[in-house]
PABALUM-360053 format. One record per residue: x, y, z of N, C-alpha, C in turn; residue in one letter. Coordinates in steps of 0.02 Angstrom, whole numbers, padded with zeros to 5 digits, always signed. Each point is the difference from the previous one (the first is absolute). Example, Ala and Ser with C-alpha at 12.3 -4.5 7.8 and 13.67 -1.06 7.14 Angstrom:
// PABALUM-360053
+00660-00284+00390-00045+00059+00000+00045+00060+00000A
-00018+00053-00036+00042+00059+00003-00039+00055+00037S
//
This chain:
// PABALUM-360053
+06641-06936-01673-00020+00018+00067-00069-00049+00010M
+00004-00053+00049-00048-00057+00002-00056+00026+00043P
-00024+00065-00015-00060+00021+00050-00038+00057-00044L
-00065-00015+00004-00049+00038-00026-00001+00070+00032Y
-00005+00055-00037-00004+00062+00036-00042+00042-00051H
-00036+00056+00031-00042+00044-00031-00005+00076+00027K
-00008+00046-00034-00002+00068+00019-00048+00040-00043L
-00039+00045+00032-00050+00040-00036-00059-00040-00042G
-00020+00029-00057-00060-00024-00022+00016-00029-00073D
-00036-00048-00016+00000-00035-00056-00059-00038-00023F
-00019-00018-00056-00061-00038-00017+00007-00076+00024P
-00067-00021+00009-00008-00073+00026+00036-00044-00061Q
-00013+00006-00048+00025-00045-00055+00058+00029-00037K
+00048-00029-00007+00062+00022-00034-00023+00008-00079R
+00046+00053-00034-00007+00009-00070-00077+00015-00022H
-00032+00042+00046-00073+00032-00009+00005+00073+00011T
-00049+00033-00022-00005+00057+00008+00000+00035+00072Q
+00040+00055+00009+00010+00030+00065-00013+00074-00008F
-00060+00026+00011-00022+00065-00013+00024+00045+00044E
+00021+00066-00016+00015+00050+00049-00068+00031+00025K
-00003+00027+00062-00060+00022+00030-00029+00055-00052P
+00046+00045-00026-00026+00058-00049-00006-00017-00069N
+00014-00064-00019-00009-00012-00072+00071-00024-00021G
+00003-00042-00047+00063-00027-00034+00024-00064+00037G
+00055-00025-00009+00018-00060+00023+00071+00001+00032F
+00011-00048+00045+00070-00013+00025+00030-00047-00046Y
+00066+00008-00007+00038-00042-00045+00032-00055+00038Y
-00007-00065-00011+00033-00055+00022+00063-00022-00023E
+00054-00014+00040+00054-00019-00021+00035-00067+00038Q
+00012-00051-00032+00035-00066+00015+00068+00023+00030L
+00021-00008+00059+00063+00004+00014+00026-00061+00039F
+00042-00043-00058+00011-00071+00013+00087-00010-00014G
+00008-00062+00017+00071-00011-00014+00004-00082-00027T
+00059-00013-00030+00004-00069-00036-00048-00001-00049E
-00017+00044-00046-00047-00004-00048-00069+00019+00040G
-00051-00049-00030-00064-00006+00030-00008-00064+00058F
+00059-00024+00007+00010-00066+00042+00005+00034+00066H
+00045+00039+00024+00032+00015+00069-00067+00037+00045G
+00018+00024+00050-00037+00038+00043-00014+00064-00034H
-00065+00025+00012-00026+00053-00032-00053+00047+00038S
+00001+00059-00014-00062+00042+00035-00029+00039-00061S
-00068+00023+00013-00037+00038-00048-00004+00069+00041L
+00012+00053-00041-00008+00068+00035-00039+00038-00050S
-00041+00049+00041-00055+00043-00047+00026+00070+00003Y
+00014+00031-00046+00036+00070-00005-00055+00057-00022H
+00008+00051+00023-00046+00064-00021+00018+00007-00073V
+00064+00001-00013+00025+00017-00080+00021-00057-00025H
+00009-00008-00070+00025-00047-00034+00084-00007+00033R
+00025-00053+00019+00065+00001+00022+00053-00002-00054P
-00011+00018-00062+00033-00013-00058+00030+00058-00032T
-00027+00071+00034+00018+00059-00039+00070+00025+00004Q
+00046-00016-00042+00061+00032-00001+00008+00061-00038V
+00020+00056+00022+00001+00066-00042+00076+00002-00023K
+00042-00017+00028+00071+00017-00022+00043-00054+00032E
+00054-00014-00043+00050-00041+00027+00068+00042-00008I
+00030+00026+00063+00061+00044+00003+00056-00028-00017L
+00038+00000+00058+00077-00028+00002-00005-00074+00012N
+00061-00032-00034-00001-00065+00013+00071-00014+00022S
+00023-00022+00046+00076-00009+00016+00019-00076+00036Y
+00053-00023+00000+00028-00064+00013+00006+00010+00085S
-00014-00053+00034+00020-00012+00070+00029-00068+00016V
+00020-00025-00055+00029-00068+00004+00057+00000+00039E
+00015-00050+00050+00061+00005+00038+00058-00010-00032P
+00059+00032+00024+00061-00014-00030+00036-00058+00030K
+00018-00044-00036+00025-00057+00033+00077-00007+00008I
+00036-00005+00062+00062-00003+00025+00026-00069-00001A
-00031-00053+00020+00014-00068-00007-00046-00041-00030I
+00005-00022-00056-00052-00044-00027+00001-00072+00014G
+00051-00020+00014+00011-00070+00030+00036-00004+00060K
-00034-00012+00051+00028+00014+00071+00003-00064+00032N
+00067-00015+00034+00008-00057+00048+00020+00034+00075I
+00001+00056+00005+00026+00032+00064-00051+00019+00045K
-00005-00020+00064-00034+00021+00054+00007+00078+00007S
-00058+00034+00011+00012+00071-00004-00045+00030+00053L
+00025+00060+00037-00044+00043+00053-00013+00058-00016L
-00057+00022-00014-00011+00076-00023-00026+00042+00067F
+00028+00058+00014-00025+00039+00059-00056+00046-00020K
-00054-00030+00007-00057+00033-00038-00024+00072+00039G
+00014+00012+00060-00018+00060+00020+00057+00058-00012F
+00049-00013-00039+00056+00040-00035-00039+00031-00069E
-00059-00042-00017-00034+00038-00062-00029+00081+00024L
+00025+00036-00044-00020+00063+00011-00073+00018-00019K
-00031+00033+00051-00079+00011-00014-00008+00051-00052P
-00055-00011-00040-00022+00050-00057-00070+00026+00018E
-00010+00059-00030-00071+00025+00005-00057-00041-00030N
+00016-00016-00067-00047-00039-00039-00001-00071+00011D
-00063-00015+00000-00009-00081+00024+00032-00041-00059F
-00013+00009-00059+00035-00044-00057+00071+00009-00004L
+00026+00073+00006+00064+00010-00005+00041-00046+00059D
-00032+00001+00050+00034-00038+00063+00005-00073-00004S
-00041-00028-00046+00004-00077-00011+00064-00019-00034R
+00041-00045+00033+00059-00014-00020+00007-00081-00017K
+00004-00027-00059+00003-00074-00005+00065-00024+00014A
+00008-00050+00043+00057-00030+00042+00019-00072-00051M
-00046-00027-00007+00011-00073-00017-00060-00015-00056L
+00022-00034-00062-00058+00000-00047+00013-00073-00040V
-00050-00028-00014+00006-00056-00061-00064+00011-00045N
-00012-00057-00037-00051+00006-00039-00075-00002+00026K
+00002-00021+00073-00057-00012+00027-00027+00057+00050D
+00054+00034+00025-00016+00059+00057+00056+00054-00008C
-00018+00047+00043+00050+00058+00021-00013+00007+00080I
+00058+00000+00026+00005+00005+00072+00033+00062+00013I
-00032+00045+00042+00034+00064-00004-00013+00044+00084G
+00023+00051-00007-00014+00041+00060-00023+00077-00016L
-00027+00026+00038-00035+00072-00010+00000+00040+00066A
+00022+00060-00007+00005+00037+00055-00041+00084-00016A
-00066-00006-00019-00028+00059-00017-00021+00050+00059P
+00015+00062+00003-00008+00053+00036-00061+00024-00002K
-00045+00000-00059-00054+00037-00013-00064-00051-00024E
-00054+00021+00016-00058-00043-00021-00010+00004-00085S
-00019-00054-00022-00017-00001-00073-00064+00026-00014L
-00010+00058-00017-00069+00031-00005+00008+00047-00070T
+00054+00012-00030+00004+00048-00055-00028-00036-00068K
+00001-00078+00005-00017-00026-00057-00022-00071+00027Y
-00023-00046-00034-00021-00059+00015+00045-00056-00032F
+00006-00060+00026+00048-00046-00018-00029-00074-00021Y
+00017-00029-00048-00021-00070-00021+00059-00041-00022K
+00003-00059+00026+00050-00049-00032-00038-00048-00037N
+00012+00009-00065-00038-00049-00045+00031-00065-00009A
+00056-00001+00019+00037-00067-00009+00003-00049+00071D
+00004+00026+00047+00012-00039+00062-00055+00011+00054A
-00008-00046+00042-00035+00009+00065+00062+00037+00051D
-00023+00038+00037+00054+00029+00059-00012-00029+00069E
+00049-00012+00029-00002-00019+00080+00051+00062+00027M
-00045+00039+00041+00045+00061+00034-00001-00018+00075L
+00053-00012+00022+00013-00012+00075+00014+00069+00031F
-00033+00027+00050+00005+00058+00044+00055-00004+00056I
+00067+00021-00013+00029-00015+00064-00002+00059+00038H
+00007+00060-00030-00022+00065+00040-00046+00034-00043K
-00043+00043+00046-00046+00038-00042-00071-00022+00031G
-00052+00039-00020-00067+00000+00021-00044+00032-00058K
-00051-00016-00017-00049+00029-00050-00055-00030-00023G
-00025+00019-00061-00047-00035-00029+00018-00008-00075K
-00018-00069-00016+00005-00008-00077-00067+00009-00031L
-00006+00044-00046-00067+00016-00035+00004-00037-00068R
-00064-00031-00014-00002-00034-00062-00059+00011-00036T
-00014-00026-00053-00058+00007-00049-00054-00046+00033M
+00020-00053+00045-00047-00045+00035-00004+00009+00071L
+00014+00062+00031+00005+00012+00062+00064+00019+00028G
-00006+00021+00068+00069+00018+00036+00012-00055+00051N
+00063-00002+00019+00038-00040+00056+00041+00030+00039I
-00012+00013+00063+00052+00032+00043+00059-00054+00012P
+00050+00033+00011+00060-00046+00020+00058+00031+00043F
+00029-00042+00031+00056+00023+00055+00060-00055-00008E
+00047+00021+00052+00054-00044+00005-00020-00082+00002Y
+00044-00034-00037-00019-00076-00010-00051-00022-00040G
-00037+00046-00050-00050-00016-00035+00029-00024-00073D
-00033-00057-00020+00017-00017-00070-00066+00027-00045Y
+00014+00041-00049-00045+00024-00046+00003-00045-00062L
-00056-00045-00022+00006-00030-00072-00050+00038-00035I
+00034+00027-00060-00045+00041-00047+00003-00039-00072I
-00054-00032-00020-00001-00030-00063+00011+00046-00065P
+00040-00033-00047+00020+00040-00058-00064+00027-00033R
+00010+00059-00020-00061+00042-00024-00043+00037+00041G
+00015+00008+00058-00029+00043+00059+00026+00064-00009I
-00041+00048-00005+00027+00077+00007+00003+00016+00067I
+00044+00035+00024+00010+00016+00066+00037+00067+00009Y
-00006+00027+00063+00038+00036+00024+00023-00007+00086Q
+00047+00025+00022+00016-00010+00077-00002+00066+00035I
-00027+00003+00052+00008+00053+00051+00039-00023+00062E
+00055+00042+00006+00044-00025+00058-00028+00055+00065F
+00002-00015+00064-00004+00044+00057+00066+00012+00018E
+00049-00033-00028+00068+00011+00025+00047+00018-00044T
+00059+00031+00010+00054+00012-00046+00050-00053-00015E
+00012-00040+00067+00047-00042-00011-00036-00078-00003E
+00012-00016-00070-00031-00053-00035+00042-00056-00026N
+00000-00063+00018+00041-00045-00030-00030-00060-00015R
-00005-00018-00063-00036-00051-00035+00048-00052-00035L
-00017-00065+00009+00032-00060-00032-00059-00024-00043F
+00023-00006-00072-00057-00019-00053+00016-00057-00040Y
-00041-00028-00032+00010-00053-00041-00056+00012-00059V
+00025+00005-00067-00053-00002-00051+00008-00071-00034E
-00061-00028-00005+00008-00070-00024-00043-00004-00060S
+00025-00038-00053-00038-00001-00069-00053-00067+00006Y
-00003-00022+00049-00061-00050+00022-00032+00014+00064S
-00057-00009+00009-00044+00025+00058+00028-00036+00064P
-00010+00053+00048+00007-00030+00076-00059-00034+00027F
+00006-00062+00024-00043-00038+00032+00015-00018+00067Y
-00041-00015+00044+00017-00039+00066+00017-00067-00012T
+00038-00029+00039+00029-00072-00027-00061-00059+00001P
+00001-00038-00047-00053-00045-00014-00007-00044+00055K
+00050-00025+00042-00008-00053+00041-00028+00038+00074R
-00016+00059+00002-00041+00035+00046-00069-00007-00012Y
-00025-00017-00058-00072+00009-00012-00032-00063-00027K
-00066-00007+00007-00041-00054-00019-00015+00009-00077N
-00046-00043-00020-00011+00008-00075-00038+00055-00025Q
-00033+00029+00042-00035+00053-00011+00026+00071+00011S
+00066-00004+00033+00047+00058+00008+00002+00032+00067G
-00044-00036+00044-00002+00021+00081+00058-00030+00027Q
+00031+00051+00034+00065-00010+00053-00017-00046+00047H
+00050-00053+00008-00023-00057+00043+00028+00014+00064L
-00020-00049+00055+00020+00015+00071+00071-00002+00005E
+00050-00034-00034+00067+00010+00015+00036+00052-00038H
-00036+00039-00040+00033+00062-00033+00030+00043+00055S
+00055+00042-00011+00017+00045+00050-00034+00060-00008P
-00054+00012-00041-00041+00063+00004-00066-00028-00032F
-00051+00053+00002-00061-00022-00031-00027+00062-00023C
-00060-00005-00029-00048+00058-00028-00011+00058+00041E
+00003-00012+00068-00005+00051+00037+00058+00058+00010R
+00051-00031-00023+00064+00046+00012+00001+00040-00076D
-00029-00005-00047+00013+00035-00062-00026+00066+00015F
+00019+00047-00018-00020+00078-00004-00020+00011-00077I
-00069+00006+00003-00039+00012-00062-00009+00071-00019L
-00015+00014-00068-00018+00066-00022-00066+00017+00034P
+00008+00064+00021-00056+00035+00029-00008+00070-00035N
-00040+00047+00026-00004+00073-00015+00010+00004-00076E
-00049-00026-00031+00002+00012-00072-00019+00069-00021L
+00049+00029-00039+00000+00066-00022-00041+00003-00074E
-00044+00040-00009-00038+00006-00062+00011+00068-00028T
+00042+00015-00049+00006+00075-00027-00031-00003-00061H
-00046+00042-00009-00035+00018-00067+00029+00071-00025D
+00069-00014-00028+00031+00059-00020+00026-00013-00077E
+00002+00065-00032+00018-00005-00071+00065+00045+00002K
+00060-00011-00037+00050+00039-00011+00068-00034-00017G
+00057+00018+00016+00067-00035-00017+00032-00027+00062D
-00014-00073-00003+00029-00035+00061+00064-00045-00023F
+00053+00015+00027+00059-00027-00022+00010-00072+00027L
+00007-00056-00032+00022-00065+00022+00059-00025-00029I
+00048-00013+00052+00063-00030-00026-00009-00077+00005K
+00010-00032-00068-00009-00060-00007+00062-00042-00012I
+00021-00056+00032+00053-00023-00007-00012-00072-00043K
+00037-00002-00051-00015-00056-00053+00075-00018-00038K
+00024-00060+00003+00051-00023-00029+00063+00046+00016E
+00015+00014+00060+00054+00045+00020+00001+00072-00016G
-00061+00023-00020-00007+00059-00023-00054+00041+00051M
-00002+00061+00005-00044+00035+00040-00039+00044-00065I
-00062-00005-00013-00040+00045-00047-00041+00042+00046H
+00007+00065-00018-00042+00057+00030-00071-00001-00039E
-00046-00012+00021-00065-00003-00036-00049+00040+00036V
-00041+00042-00042-00047+00050+00032-00062-00041-00010V
-00049-00002+00050-00062-00025-00006-00045+00065+00002Y
-00061-00014-00032-00051+00061-00003-00045-00003+00063A
-00004-00046+00045-00039-00010+00064+00043-00020+00054T
-00014+00019+00058+00022-00031+00060+00010-00071+00000H
+00056-00031+00013-00003-00078+00007-00036-00027+00057P
-00020+00037+00048-00026-00038+00069-00068+00031-00015F
-00042-00034-00052-00073+00010-00020-00039-00052+00015D
+00011-00042+00041-00029-00073+00006-00056+00014+00059V
-00067-00028-00017-00057+00017+00050+00001-00064+00025V
+00016-00058-00018-00004-00063+00028+00041-00057-00032G
+00012-00060+00026+00044-00047-00022-00014-00060+00042W
+00011-00058-00026+00007-00064+00037+00039-00051-00028D
+00032-00048+00037+00038-00047-00036+00057-00022+00042G
+00056-00029-00041+00051-00030+00045+00063+00032-00016Y
+00005+00050-00038+00072+00019-00031-00004+00078+00031N
+00044+00017+00045-00008+00057+00032+00068+00014+00044F
+00019+00061+00017+00055+00009+00051-00025-00019+00058P
+00057-00017+00044-00018-00018+00069+00072+00009+00046Y
-00014+00003+00063+00066+00002+00046-00012-00060+00046G
+00068-00006+00027+00004-00060+00051+00061+00020+00042F
-00008-00001+00059+00055+00021+00051+00045-00064+00023S
+00067+00016-00003+00032-00053+00009+00003-00014+00074I
-00028+00034+00045-00011-00009+00063-00049-00045+00021H
-00052-00010-00051-00056-00048+00000+00027-00069-00020N
+00057-00016-00029+00022-00056-00013+00022-00039+00059F
-00034-00064+00011+00007-00038+00059+00055-00063-00010E
+00066+00002+00011+00040-00047-00015-00014-00072+00025P
+00021-00039-00048-00003-00082+00012+00069-00015+00032I
-00003-00030+00060+00068-00026+00027-00011-00073+00020T
+00066-00028+00012+00005-00076+00020+00039-00018+00048G
+00019-00063+00014+00043-00021+00046+00076+00013-00033R
+00002-00016-00062+00072+00024-00038-00014+00052-00045V
+00049+00025-00026-00009+00052-00053-00034-00003-00050H
-00048+00036-00023-00048+00002-00060+00031+00032-00062Q
-00009-00025-00051+00028+00028-00061-00044+00063-00023P
+00028+00033-00041-00022+00072-00023-00066-00008-00024P
-00026-00054-00035-00069+00005-00015-00061+00017+00049P
+00023-00034+00067-00054+00030+00049-00010+00073+00005V
+00056+00039-00019-00020+00068+00007-00033+00038-00063H
-00017-00040-00054-00027+00021-00058-00064+00042+00006Q
-00004+00052-00033-00059+00045+00007-00033+00007-00068T
+00044+00006-00059-00030+00016-00068+00043-00045-00044F
-00033-00020-00059+00031-00033-00049-00019+00032-00080E
+00048-00020-00041-00019+00008-00065+00019-00058-00044T
-00003+00000-00055+00028-00050-00053+00070-00007+00009A
+00026+00057+00016+00073+00007-00011+00045+00019+00066T
-00034+00013+00063+00039+00007+00055-00050-00004+00059F
+00029-00001+00058-00041+00001+00062+00025+00054+00052V
-00050+00020+00045+00026+00061+00046-00019-00035+00068V
+00045+00006+00049+00001-00029+00068+00003+00056+00045C
-00038-00007+00064+00008+00050+00054+00028-00030+00055S
+00066+00022+00015+00030-00025+00069-00027+00044+00055F
-00034-00025+00048-00021+00039+00047+00015-00021+00080C
-00007+00038+00050+00011-00015+00069-00029-00067+00015P
+00026-00046+00026-00026-00066+00020+00047-00037+00047R
-00029-00047+00023+00035-00050+00049+00046-00043-00044L
+00066-00018+00026+00044-00042-00031-00021-00075+00013Y
+00032-00050-00035-00015-00060-00001+00009-00028+00071D
-00036-00052+00023-00001-00025+00067+00021-00065+00016Y
+00035-00036-00054+00039-00054+00019+00057+00012+00043H
+00004-00054+00052+00067+00024+00056+00056+00001-00039P
+00010-00025-00050+00074+00013-00047-00011+00048-00057K
-00064+00027-00009-00009+00053-00055+00058+00042-00004A
+00010+00022-00068+00041+00052-00026-00038+00045-00033I
-00019+00059+00036-00044+00053-00035+00029+00026-00065P
+00059+00017-00002+00030+00021-00058-00019-00047-00066A
-00010+00027-00069-00013-00045-00054+00060-00040-00010P
-00008-00056-00022+00054-00048-00031+00030+00038-00068Y
+00051-00025-00011+00041+00025-00070-00050-00037-00051N
-00005+00042-00057-00050-00026-00060+00030+00018-00064H
-00012-00035-00047+00031+00026-00074-00058+00028-00033S
+00018+00058-00026-00047+00029-00050+00004-00031-00075N
-00033-00056-00008+00010-00027-00064-00058+00025-00039I
-00061+00013+00024-00059+00015-00049-00016+00071-00003D
+00027+00047+00045-00025+00064+00005+00051+00044+00030S
-00011+00063-00013+00037+00056+00025-00041+00024+00062D
+00043+00016+00056-00034+00015+00066+00006+00074+00013E
-00043+00034+00018+00008+00071+00005-00037+00017+00067V
+00034+00029+00049-00024+00011+00073-00001+00076+00011L
-00055+00024+00021+00002+00066+00011-00014+00016+00079Y
+00048+00028+00036-00001-00003+00066-00047+00070+00032Y
-00046-00016+00036-00037+00047+00024+00009+00027+00078V
-00003-00046+00039+00012+00026+00070+00026-00069+00044D
+00022+00018+00060+00026-00059+00042+00066-00019-00017G
+00018-00053+00040+00077-00035-00001-00008-00060-00038D
+00015-00006-00077-00004-00059-00042+00044-00050+00028F
-00010-00057+00037+00044-00031+00029+00057-00040-00038M
-00020-00005-00057+00051-00050-00050+00053+00045-00033S
-00012+00070+00013+00055+00035-00037+00037+00038+00048R
+00061+00044-00016+00033+00036+00044-00005+00077-00038N
+00002+00049+00037-00002+00068-00020-00046+00013-00056N
-00061-00017+00019-00053+00014-00050-00039+00068+00038I
-00028+00037-00039-00036+00063+00027-00060+00009-00048E
-00043+00041+00029-00066+00020-00037+00010+00020-00070Q
-00036-00025-00049+00002+00022-00068+00058-00039-00041G
+00035-00044+00038+00048-00038-00039-00038-00053-00051H
+00035-00018-00058-00026-00045-00041+00058-00051-00018I
-00009-00058+00012+00041-00055-00022-00023-00035-00057T
+00058-00022-00046-00014-00045-00059+00036-00060+00013L
-00027-00057+00001+00043-00065+00004-00028-00038-00073H
+00046+00006-00050-00014-00023-00060-00003-00083-00006P
-00033-00020-00049-00001-00073-00019+00071-00023-00016K
+00015-00054+00016+00066-00024-00011+00055-00017+00040G
-00013+00032+00060+00052+00000+00061-00045-00011+00065I
+00014-00046+00043-00037+00000+00068+00017+00058+00042P
-00050+00007+00051+00015+00048+00051-00040-00011+00058H
+00014+00023+00055-00026-00007+00069+00016+00046+00054G
-00002-00005+00056+00017+00037+00058+00061+00029-00002P
+00010+00065+00022+00071+00023-00011+00038-00034+00065A
+00066+00001-00002+00046-00034+00039-00028+00033+00074P
-00012-00059+00043-00020+00007+00071-00073+00013+00017G
-00047+00008-00056-00057+00012+00014-00039-00064+00012A
+00019-00058-00025-00020-00066+00024+00003-00008+00074M
+00062+00004+00020+00014-00011+00071-00035+00047+00047E
-00007+00067-00020-00024+00049+00032-00082-00010+00011R
-00026-00034-00051-00076-00003+00005-00021-00060+00049S
+00047-00044+00021-00024-00056+00039-00006+00026+00071I
-00075-00021+00018-00018+00025+00071-00040+00046-00002G
-00020+00042-00054-00032+00059-00007-00078-00028-00015H
-00049+00044+00031-00066-00036+00001-00042+00039-00058K
+00017+00062-00024-00034+00028-00046+00038+00058-00035E
-00032+00020-00055+00041+00059-00038-00057+00059-00008T
+00022+00054-00006-00037+00065-00017+00005+00018-00075Q
+00032-00042-00042+00025+00020-00064-00065+00015-00045E
+00009+00053-00049-00049+00006-00055+00030+00005-00063L
-00009-00033-00047+00028+00004-00067-00053-00021-00047A
+00014+00012-00063-00028-00014-00051+00038-00045-00054V
-00013-00056-00021+00035-00039-00053-00030-00006-00059M
+00037+00004-00053-00033-00004-00066+00058-00058-00034V
-00022-00053-00018+00031-00053-00031-00020-00006-00075D
+00039+00009-00040-00011-00003-00071+00027-00052-00046T
-00033-00033-00041+00003-00071-00033+00049+00011-00051F
+00008+00062-00028+00059+00014-00047+00046+00055+00024R
+00068-00006-00021+00046+00042+00033-00010+00077-00012P
+00022+00042+00045-00008+00072-00002+00064+00034-00021L
-00015+00047-00034+00051+00051-00028+00002+00053+00055M
+00057+00025+00006+00014+00063+00042+00011+00054-00035V
-00041+00058+00025+00001+00063-00030+00059+00046+00020T
+00010+00052-00038+00047+00050+00027-00010+00032+00068E
-00086+00011-00001-00009+00037+00061+00005-00046+00058E
+00004-00062-00007+00005-00035+00060+00083-00010+00012A
+00042-00001-00047+00067-00011+00017+00024+00074+00041M
-00029+00051-00026+00010+00067+00043-00011-00013+00077G
-00041-00045+00016-00011-00015+00083+00040-00061+00018L
+00038-00030-00036+00032-00066+00009+00055+00009+00053D
+00002-00039+00045+00047+00007+00062+00077-00033-00028D
-00005-00037-00053+00069-00020-00028+00031-00055+00034G
-00024-00026+00055+00032-00049+00037-00047-00067+00024Q
-00065+00012-00014-00039-00053+00034+00015-00070-00024Y
+00017-00009-00059+00013-00067-00031+00063-00040+00040Y
+00031+00045+00034+00057-00036+00041-00021-00011+00069K
-00059+00010+00023-00029+00008+00068+00004-00069+00033S
+00002-00062-00037-00009-00056+00029+00076-00030+00019W
+00056+00043-00020+00063-00029+00003+00018+00019+00068T
+00026-00068+00043+00027+00011+00065+00067+00025+00010E
//
């Protein structure tokens, strides 16, 4: 996150004594990424954040692979995923490789009975349906339809939903999420041509500070396992923090599309990047305005990446028979483009109301058994006239 933020109280000088009002000291913790080189924050805790009382169950949540080496374009009907009460149980991996996990979740209940921490991956949660609050050790973030939530690895969090119908599209990344370099100057400030800026970020607020001892269950994901760890103190015991590494939100509705006289390539829609994939937001926008413009995208070969599109809302002009919650996979190795008739149908149209999230991975994706349970079975033939 290329933005400094702070909440609560902390000493003027880092790594110095910070005394409690009634005696004793607060405990400093460095919360960083990429060793000591990447973004970091310093937090100050009522209790030592290292107190583990018990390690209970450990169990595998590794995805089961149905197709390891894929060449077929696929369509998954995401809204056919059956809702489940528990937040973690509802999360289903659809597509995976060594760099990321792309999945869906339909939790019915809030995550309040335990705390959760992903020790391996940064998480991007896209809120398709639902409203509520992300509660974290570094503060709380309200969310609603269309919000991206970026949760750095190691953040301990809970989620409170105000709604029972909740649909999430998520990506777990083994390298950190950043906003694209070309949008920023040398010091990290977003430039004038960026489709969003610092004002658009939803930053943590409402810092909770719990001074409680007891048994606090934290489910920690690490190396494809969930470990149930009991902490001796409440994990939300931070009195203050500052730095650059923290969870934040961003609404897809605040992405300002870049348009041109002729069709613009997908990078103009880029919202986030990692070392191994990019995330793009396709938003309502004016079409190209050259007198001979073809608004539909041109055919293109997937040579360097697998393309995943998650359809959120509106009429996606380049495809036929696409509905909310559908996911399409266009694998590297074969070209793809508009469905038959879509190119001709787009000519003369002035705008689109489509809303979608795209993830382009630089390494091929494997398809899970959960995903194949939602497969329409026919999508790869949809370009045949």
